[in-house]
TORPA-393045 format. One line per field, with one value per atom (N, C-alpha, C, O, CB): atom name; x, y, z. Coordinates in nm, 3 decimals. Glycine has a CB too. Layout:
BEGIN
atom <- (CA;...)
X <- (X;...)
Y <- (Y;...)
Z <- (Z;...)
//
This chain:
BEGIN
atom <- (N;CA;C;O;CB;N;CA;C;O;CB;N;CA;C;O;CB;N;CA;C;O;CB;N;CA;C;O;CB;N;CA;C;O;CB;N;CA;C;O;CB;N;CA;C;O;CB;N;CA;C;O;CB;N;CA;C;O;CB;N;CA;C;O;CB;N;CA;C;O;CB;N;CA;C;O;CB;N;CA;C;O;CB;N;CA;C;O;CB;N;CA;C;O;CB;N;CA;C;O;CB;N;CA;C;O;CB;N;CA;C;O;CB;N;CA;C;O;CB;N;CA;C;O;CB;N;CA;C;O;CB;N;CA;C;O;CB;N;CA;C;O;CB;N;CA;C;O;CB;N;CA;C;O;CB;N;CA;C;O;CB;N;CA;C;O;CB;N;CA;C;O;CB;N;CA;C;O;CB;N;CA;C;O;CB;N;CA;C;O;CB;N;CA;C;O;CB;N;CA;C;O;CB;N;CA;C;O;CB;N;CA;C;O;CB;N;CA;C;O;CB;N;CA;C;O;CB;N;CA;C;O;CB;N;CA;C;O;CB;N;CA;C;O;CB;N;CA;C;O;CB;N;CA;C;O;CB;N;CA;C;O;CB;N;CA;C;O;CB;N;CA;C;O;CB;N;CA;C;O;CB;N;CA;C;O;CB;N;CA;C;O;CB;N;CA;C;O;CB;N;CA;C;O;CB;N;CA;C;O;CB;N;CA;C;O;CB;N;CA;C;O;CB;N;CA;C;O;CB;N;CA;C;O;CB;N;CA;C;O;CB;N;CA;C;O;CB;N;CA;C;O;CB;N;CA;C;O;CB;N;CA;C;O;CB;N;CA;C;O;CB;N;CA;C;O;CB;N;CA;C;O;CB;N;CA;C;O;CB;N;CA;C;O;CB;N;CA;C;O;CB;N;CA;C;O;CB;N;CA;C;O;CB;N;CA;C;O;CB;N;CA;C;O;CB;N;CA;C;O;CB;N;CA;C;O;CB;N;CA;C;O;CB;N;CA;C;O;CB;N;CA;C;O;CB;N;CA;C;O;CB;N;CA;C;O;CB;N;CA;C;O;CB;N;CA;C;O;CB;N;CA;C;O;CB;N;CA;C;O;CB;N;CA;C;O;CB;N;CA;C;O;CB;N;CA;C;O;CB;N;CA;C;O;CB;N;CA;C;O;CB;N;CA;C;O;CB;N;CA;C;O;CB;N;CA;C;O;CB;N;CA;C;O;CB;N;CA;C;O;CB;N;CA;C;O;CB;N;CA;C;O;CB;N;CA;C;O;CB;N;CA;C;O;CB;N;CA;C;O;CB;N;CA;C;O;CB;N;CA;C;O;CB;N;CA;C;O;CB;N;CA;C;O;CB;N;CA;C;O;CB;N;CA;C;O;CB;N;CA;C;O;CB;N;CA;C;O;CB;N;CA;C;O;CB;N;CA;C;O;CB;N;CA;C;O;CB;N;CA;C;O;CB;N;CA;C;O;CB;N;CA;C;O;CB;N;CA;C;O;CB;N;CA;C;O;CB;N;CA;C;O;CB;N;CA;C;O;CB;N;CA;C;O;CB;N;CA;C;O;CB;N;CA;C;O;CB;N;CA;C;O;CB;N;CA;C;O;CB;N;CA;C;O;CB;N;CA;C;O;CB)
X <- (5.568;5.525;5.383;5.296;5.537;5.361;5.231;5.190;5.271;5.235;5.065;5.007;4.901;4.818;4.947;4.903;4.808;4.732;4.793;4.879;4.601;4.517;4.424;4.340;4.438;4.437;4.352;4.229;4.229;4.431;4.124;4.005;3.932;3.961;3.914;3.838;3.753;3.781;3.707;3.763;3.886;3.914;3.810;3.731;4.052;3.813;3.719;3.719;3.809;3.581;3.618;3.600;3.486;3.375;3.573;3.513;3.411;3.422;3.526;3.424;3.313;3.313;3.369;3.363;3.172;3.424;3.473;3.363;3.247;3.521;3.403;3.308;3.252;3.186;3.198;3.276;3.225;3.314;3.411;3.209;3.278;3.347;3.379;3.308;3.265;3.486;3.522;3.578;3.634;3.624;3.563;3.628;3.717;3.669;3.525;3.845;3.940;3.956;3.952;4.076;3.974;3.996;4.128;4.169;3.881;4.194;4.319;4.310;4.313;4.441;4.299;4.291;4.429;4.498;4.194;4.470;4.601;4.589;4.495;4.670;4.683;4.688;4.832;4.925;4.624;4.850;4.982;5.017;4.929;5.085;5.145;5.191;5.200;5.279;5.326;5.120;5.120;5.200;5.191;4.979;5.278;5.350;5.441;5.451;5.430;5.509;5.606;5.548;5.622;5.721;5.419;5.356;5.301;5.215;5.244;5.352;5.306;5.242;5.187;5.420;5.248;5.190;5.149;5.214;5.289;5.041;4.996;4.960;4.937;4.876;4.956;4.927;4.892;4.892;5.042;4.863;4.831;4.924;4.943;4.685;4.981;5.055;4.974;4.880;5.195;5.010;4.953;5.060;5.155;4.831;5.042;5.135;5.060;4.994;5.246;5.070;5.011;5.117;5.236;4.953;5.076;5.173;5.264;5.216;5.101;5.393;5.490;5.519;5.595;5.443;5.461;5.483;5.543;5.534;5.352;5.605;5.665;5.556;5.447;5.763;5.589;5.498;5.483;5.581;5.547;5.360;5.328;5.262;5.170;5.237;5.308;5.244;5.121;5.131;5.342;5.005;4.878;4.831;4.789;4.774;4.836;4.782;4.846;4.882;4.629;4.859;4.914;4.829;4.759;5.060;4.837;4.770;4.856;4.906;4.626;4.872;4.950;4.859;4.736;5.026;4.921;4.841;4.760;4.654;4.931;4.811;4.739;4.631;4.557;4.834;4.618;4.512;4.548;4.462;4.400;4.673;4.714;4.720;4.768;4.850;4.670;4.664;4.736;4.747;4.519;4.785;4.845;4.809;4.789;4.997;4.802;4.761;4.850;4.904;4.616;4.863;4.925;4.836;4.714;4.950;4.898;4.821;4.718;4.612;4.915;4.750;4.663;4.530;4.435;4.734;4.523;4.401;4.336;4.230;4.431;4.397;4.340;4.200;4.174;4.430;4.111;3.973;3.887;3.765;3.969;3.949;3.875;3.887;3.792;3.922;4.005;4.030;4.037;4.081;4.161;3.995;4.003;4.055;4.000;3.866;4.161;4.213;4.162;4.157;4.369;4.126;4.076;4.112;4.158;3.924;4.092;4.123;4.022;3.965;4.264;4.001;3.919;4.011;4.042;3.796;4.056;4.154;4.100;4.175;4.199;3.972;3.913;3.919;3.930;3.770;3.913;3.916;4.053;4.071;3.814;4.150;4.282;4.270;4.336;4.359;4.187;4.158;4.176;4.134;4.017;4.239;4.255;4.176;4.171;4.405;4.115;4.032;4.083;4.149;3.887;4.052;4.074;3.945;3.911;4.194;3.874;3.753;3.792;3.855;3.653;3.757;3.795;3.669;3.586;3.877;3.656;3.542;3.587;3.706;3.468;3.492;3.520;3.637;3.729;3.549;3.633;3.744;3.764;3.669;3.721;3.891;3.931;4.007;4.063;4.019;4.008;4.085;4.231;4.288;4.079;4.291;4.430;4.450;4.564;4.481;4.341;4.351;4.369;4.395;4.228;4.356;4.371;4.510;4.610;4.344;4.517;4.644;4.617;4.503;4.723;4.725;4.719;4.747;4.846;4.821;4.659;4.672;4.723;4.670;4.538;4.826;4.890;4.877;4.906;5.038;4.833;4.835;4.975;5.045;4.729;5.016;5.148;5.145;5.055;5.249;5.246;5.258;5.405;5.488;5.190;5.436;5.574;5.587;5.488;5.642;5.711;5.737;5.718;5.707;5.874;5.715;5.701;5.653;5.659;5.833;5.605;5.569;5.692;5.681;5.508;5.808;5.931;5.955;5.993;6.050;5.931;5.950;5.862;5.907;5.921;5.739;5.647;5.683;5.679;5.504;5.720;5.753;5.882;5.901;5.764;5.968;6.090;6.076;6.174;6.206;5.953;5.920;5.990;6.039;5.955;5.994;6.048;5.965;6.017;6.193;5.836;5.755;5.799;5.857;5.605;5.772;5.810;5.727;5.772;5.802;5.604;5.511;5.427;5.393;5.419;5.396;5.313;5.202;5.219;5.398;5.088;4.986;5.014;5.112;4.848;4.929;4.946;4.894;4.927;4.878;4.814;4.762;4.622;4.583;4.853;4.548;4.415;4.400;4.436;4.304;4.346;4.336;4.217;4.106;4.325;4.243;4.138;4.144;4.247;4.153;4.034;4.027;3.911;3.797;4.010;3.940;3.840;3.824;3.919;3.880;3.706;3.677;3.611;3.546;3.588;3.629;3.569;3.450;3.386;3.670)
Y <- (-4.553;-4.619;-4.578;-4.575;-4.771;-4.548;-4.502;-4.586;-4.616;-4.352;-4.623;-4.692;-4.603;-4.545;-4.830;-4.593;-4.512;-4.601;-4.678;-4.397;-4.591;-4.672;-4.581;-4.512;-4.778;-4.580;-4.498;-4.574;-4.697;-4.448;-4.499;-4.556;-4.447;-4.328;-4.618;-4.486;-4.391;-4.371;-4.300;-4.263;-4.433;-4.421;-4.494;-4.573;-4.474;-4.468;-4.532;-4.469;-4.392;-4.528;-4.503;-4.454;-4.354;-4.384;-4.570;-4.235;-4.132;-4.066;-4.071;-4.027;-4.004;-3.928;-3.789;-3.736;-3.919;-3.730;-3.593;-3.502;-3.511;-3.544;-3.414;-3.326;-3.380;-3.307;-3.296;-3.506;-3.568;-3.544;-3.470;-3.714;-3.608;-3.588;-3.720;-3.819;-3.500;-3.720;-3.829;-3.772;-3.662;-3.924;-3.846;-3.810;-3.925;-4.035;-3.774;-3.898;-3.995;-3.981;-3.870;-3.979;-4.093;-4.093;-4.161;-4.255;-4.163;-4.114;-4.172;-4.187;-4.088;-4.084;-4.310;-4.338;-4.370;-4.459;-4.456;-4.297;-4.315;-4.388;-4.365;-4.180;-4.475;-4.546;-4.556;-4.537;-4.685;-4.585;-4.590;-4.460;-4.380;-4.621;-4.441;-4.322;-4.203;-4.203;-4.349;-4.102;-3.980;-3.869;-3.753;-3.934;-3.901;-3.801;-3.714;-3.593;-3.868;-3.776;-3.704;-3.649;-3.591;-3.793;-3.668;-3.626;-3.485;-3.460;-3.724;-3.394;-3.256;-3.212;-3.102;-3.166;-3.297;-3.263;-3.389;-3.493;-3.182;-3.379;-3.488;-3.433;-3.314;-3.562;-3.523;-3.477;-3.590;-3.707;-3.401;-3.550;-3.643;-3.620;-3.507;-3.629;-3.729;-3.730;-3.805;-3.878;-3.796;-3.785;-3.868;-3.898;-3.822;-3.798;-4.011;-4.050;-4.120;-4.222;-4.141;-4.064;-4.123;-4.204;-4.177;-4.014;-4.304;-4.385;-4.300;-4.215;-4.488;-4.322;-4.249;-4.109;-4.038;-4.244;-4.066;-3.931;-3.936;-4.036;-3.853;-3.825;-3.814;-3.798;-3.747;-3.698;-3.841;-3.823;-3.674;-3.599;-3.900;-3.632;-3.493;-3.475;-3.549;-3.441;-3.377;-3.343;-3.259;-3.151;-3.267;-3.310;-3.248;-3.150;-3.039;-3.354;-3.190;-3.108;-3.148;-3.264;-3.122;-3.051;-3.076;-3.005;-2.908;-3.030;-3.056;-2.993;-3.015;-3.125;-3.049;-2.910;-2.919;-2.950;-2.947;-2.789;-2.981;-3.005;-2.882;-2.894;-3.045;-2.763;-2.641;-2.608;-2.511;-2.530;-2.687;-2.668;-2.588;-2.565;-2.603;-2.546;-2.474;-2.569;-2.681;-2.406;-2.523;-2.607;-2.542;-2.420;-2.635;-2.627;-2.583;-2.681;-2.800;-2.568;-2.630;-2.711;-2.686;-2.578;-2.683;-2.790;-2.771;-2.682;-2.686;-2.907;-2.603;-2.513;-2.587;-2.533;-2.434;-2.708;-2.784;-2.823;-2.858;-2.906;-2.819;-2.862;-2.752;-2.775;-2.979;-2.635;-2.526;-2.492;-2.481;-2.403;-2.475;-2.443;-2.565;-2.553;-2.355;-2.681;-2.803;-2.906;-2.978;-2.864;-2.914;-3.012;-2.942;-2.828;-3.090;-3.012;-2.962;-3.071;-3.181;-2.911;-3.041;-3.133;-3.091;-2.972;-3.138;-3.187;-3.159;-3.275;-3.380;-3.135;-3.254;-3.359;-3.362;-3.259;-3.341;-3.480;-3.501;-3.559;-3.678;-3.596;-3.474;-3.517;-3.626;-3.714;-3.399;-3.621;-3.721;-3.860;-3.959;-3.686;-3.867;-3.994;-4.026;-4.132;-3.993;-3.936;-3.953;-3.982;-4.071;-4.066;-3.905;-3.926;-3.797;-3.690;-3.981;-3.808;-3.697;-3.727;-3.842;-3.672;-3.625;-3.641;-3.555;-3.453;-3.604;-3.600;-3.518;-3.518;-3.617;-3.572;-3.407;-3.391;-3.341;-3.235;-3.292;-3.415;-3.384;-3.355;-3.443;-3.499;-3.233;-3.190;-3.151;-3.128;-3.074;-3.143;-3.103;-3.182;-3.124;-2.953;-3.311;-3.396;-3.394;-3.387;-3.538;-3.401;-3.399;-3.528;-3.590;-3.276;-3.568;-3.689;-3.683;-3.786;-3.712;-3.565;-3.553;-3.574;-3.581;-3.418;-3.583;-3.617;-3.767;-3.811;-3.569;-3.845;-3.990;-4.025;-3.984;-4.057;-4.100;-4.135;-4.226;-4.244;-4.010;-4.282;-4.345;-4.236;-4.165;-4.464;-4.224;-4.123;-4.187;-4.288;-4.052;-4.125;-4.178;-4.080;-3.961;-4.208;-4.129;-4.052;-4.058;-4.158;-4.105;-3.950;-3.946;-3.868;-3.788;-3.885;-3.892;-3.823;-3.801;-3.887;-3.904;-3.686;-3.656;-3.559;-3.508;-3.600;-3.535;-3.448;-3.301;-3.221;-3.470;-3.263;-3.124;-3.113;-3.210;-3.048;-2.995;-2.969;-2.982;-3.029;-2.829;-2.941;-2.953;-3.098;-3.124;-2.902;-3.192;-3.332;-3.374;-3.445;-3.420;-3.329;-3.365;-3.295;-3.357;-3.330;-3.168;-3.094;-3.142;-3.123;-2.947;-3.203;-3.261;-3.410;-3.479;-3.239;-3.458;-3.594;-3.698;-3.799;-3.615;-3.673;-3.771;-3.777;-3.760;-3.737;-3.802;-3.821;-3.946;-4.037;-3.829;-3.949;-4.065;-4.187;-4.300;-4.033;-4.165;-4.276;-4.256;-4.143;-4.290;-4.368;-4.371;-4.473;-4.576;-4.403;-4.442;-4.543;-4.627;-4.603;-4.479;-4.724;-4.813;-4.755;-4.805;-4.943;-4.653;-4.588;-4.635;-4.748;-4.612;-4.546;-4.579;-4.520;-4.405;-4.526;-4.599;-4.559;-4.467;-4.497;-4.682;-4.357;-4.266;-4.260;-4.226;-4.123;-4.292;-4.289;-4.199;-4.219;-4.431;-4.101;-4.006;-4.025;-4.007;-3.858;-4.061;-4.086;-3.964;-3.885;-4.209;-3.949;-3.838;-3.884;-3.803;-3.773)
Z <- (1.631;1.509;1.476;1.563;1.523;1.349;1.301;1.182;1.094;1.264;1.180;1.065;1.003;1.073;1.107;0.871;0.796;0.699;0.625;0.722;0.700;0.613;0.537;0.596;0.694;0.404;0.319;0.274;0.266;0.198;0.246;0.188;0.111;0.128;0.297;0.028;-0.040;-0.187;-0.255;0.026;-0.239;-0.380;-0.464;-0.412;-0.411;-0.593;-0.681;-0.818;-0.853;-0.624;-0.895;-1.031;-1.033;-0.989;-1.129;-1.085;-1.097;-1.234;-1.299;-0.985;-1.276;-1.399;-1.375;-1.264;-1.456;-1.480;-1.471;-1.417;-1.457;-1.608;-1.325;-1.261;-1.131;-1.056;-1.354;-1.104;-0.984;-0.864;-0.870;-1.005;-0.752;-0.626;-0.559;-0.576;-0.534;-0.481;-0.393;-0.265;-0.264;-0.461;-0.157;-0.032;0.013;0.038;0.076;0.022;0.071;0.222;0.275;0.000;0.289;0.432;0.464;0.395;0.505;0.567;0.614;0.764;0.838;0.573;0.809;0.951;1.005;0.955;0.978;1.107;1.168;1.300;1.377;1.188;1.325;1.452;1.498;1.420;1.440;1.625;1.682;1.752;1.783;1.575;1.776;1.847;1.753;1.659;1.912;1.781;1.701;1.767;1.725;1.678;1.866;1.945;1.860;1.882;2.053;1.764;1.683;1.552;1.473;1.652;1.529;1.405;1.419;1.503;1.365;1.337;1.338;1.207;1.198;1.370;1.106;0.978;0.905;0.915;0.893;0.831;0.748;0.611;0.594;0.811;0.514;0.380;0.286;0.323;0.325;0.164;0.058;-0.060;-0.105;0.014;-0.109;-0.234;-0.338;-0.305;-0.215;-0.463;-0.568;-0.672;-0.691;-0.634;-0.738;-0.842;-0.954;-0.933;-0.785;-1.071;-1.190;-1.262;-1.247;-1.283;-1.340;-1.414;-1.501;-1.577;-1.499;-1.491;-1.571;-1.525;-1.591;-1.708;-1.414;-1.364;-1.224;-1.154;-1.363;-1.186;-1.054;-0.948;-0.975;-1.050;-0.828;-0.718;-0.688;-0.690;-0.594;-0.659;-0.638;-0.502;-0.466;-0.749;-0.427;-0.301;-0.330;-0.387;-0.207;-0.292;-0.327;-0.221;-0.254;-0.349;-0.096;0.012;0.144;0.164;0.020;0.233;0.366;0.471;0.442;0.376;0.593;0.706;0.829;0.852;0.726;0.909;1.032;1.149;1.137;1.058;1.262;1.383;1.421;1.481;1.498;1.386;1.414;1.314;1.333;1.420;1.208;1.113;0.989;0.904;1.179;0.975;0.855;0.736;0.747;0.877;0.623;0.504;0.387;0.379;0.467;0.297;0.172;0.063;0.089;0.186;-0.060;-0.172;-0.293;-0.311;-0.207;-0.373;-0.503;-0.589;-0.577;-0.572;-0.674;-0.759;-0.844;-0.874;-0.849;-0.882;-0.969;-0.905;-0.975;-1.016;-0.772;-0.704;-0.621;-0.563;-0.616;-0.613;-0.535;-0.583;-0.703;-0.541;-0.488;-0.521;-0.547;-0.553;-0.638;-0.562;-0.588;-0.476;-0.447;-0.718;-0.414;-0.309;-0.174;-0.164;-0.337;-0.070;0.066;0.158;0.162;0.113;0.231;0.330;0.467;0.498;0.327;0.548;0.682;0.774;0.729;0.680;0.902;0.997;1.110;1.147;1.052;1.164;1.281;1.387;1.386;1.251;1.478;1.577;1.669;1.712;1.659;1.699;1.786;1.725;1.797;1.818;1.593;1.523;1.464;1.403;1.414;1.481;1.420;1.270;1.217;1.489;1.205;1.065;0.987;1.031;1.046;0.871;0.778;0.652;0.607;0.745;0.596;0.479;0.364;0.384;0.511;0.244;0.126;0.046;-0.020;0.041;0.051;-0.027;-0.166;-0.179;0.042;-0.268;-0.404;-0.484;-0.505;-0.468;-0.530;-0.610;-0.749;-0.773;-0.542;-0.840;-0.978;-1.035;-1.093;-0.985;-1.018;-1.059;-1.210;-1.288;-1.011;-1.247;-1.387;-1.419;-1.329;-1.417;-1.545;-1.579;-1.535;-1.501;-1.728;-1.536;-1.494;-1.344;-1.298;-1.532;-1.267;-1.127;-1.104;-0.992;-1.053;-1.209;-1.197;-1.147;-1.206;-1.332;-1.039;-0.977;-0.859;-0.816;-0.934;-0.806;-0.675;-0.572;-0.582;-0.663;-0.476;-0.373;-0.244;-0.198;-0.349;-0.186;-0.066;0.049;0.034;-0.093;0.161;0.284;0.344;0.329;0.385;0.410;0.470;0.601;0.626;0.374;0.683;0.811;0.841;0.813;0.925;0.899;0.930;1.046;1.098;0.811;1.085;1.198;1.168;1.261;1.247;1.040;1.002;0.859;0.783;1.020;0.823;0.684;0.594;0.480;0.670;0.646;0.568;0.526;0.412;0.649;0.616;0.583;0.466;0.376;0.706;0.467;0.359;0.229;0.123;0.398;0.235;0.115;0.049;-0.071;0.147;0.127;0.072;0.043;0.019;0.168;0.045;0.005;0.091;0.040;-0.140;0.218;0.312;0.439;0.549;0.347;0.425;0.546;0.620;0.561;0.511;0.746;0.823;0.794;0.813;0.967;0.748;0.729;0.603;0.566;0.851;0.539;0.419;0.435;0.499;0.295;0.376;0.360;0.237;0.166;0.352;0.211;0.097;-0.033;-0.141;0.125;-0.025;-0.144;-0.179;-0.150;-0.259;-0.242;-0.292;-0.432;-0.456;-0.197;-0.522;-0.662;-0.685;-0.642;-0.752;-0.752;-0.797;-0.949;-1.006;-0.734;-1.012;-1.158;-1.199;-1.156;-1.216;-1.282;-1.329;-1.479;-1.555;-1.295;-1.520;-1.660;-1.723;-1.654;-1.676;-1.853;-1.925;-2.005;-2.073;-2.016)
//
């Protein structure tokens, strides 16, 4: 069993930055990949970024060059550094964890956080 708790969301102006944190607790034995999803009102949930236990990362085209996912294994924490934010980045951001990247890419991670709101104003 894994618990994920997100923090760091908020309101920023376009062009600004935020760093989201996801603290994981519980048994991480079966977790090989973590990532961030986002969902805006009226839109489908989108996989934004993933990172494997080995450190490999992938990003949605919409955030490449602006967002960076990273992890601190000692703290069991995953981060999403968001720079050059745009109004279209406004969404609830969810941390997730699963047994593989495939699980995350097929939108069936084993665990979800509660989400944190990111609002970007123009």
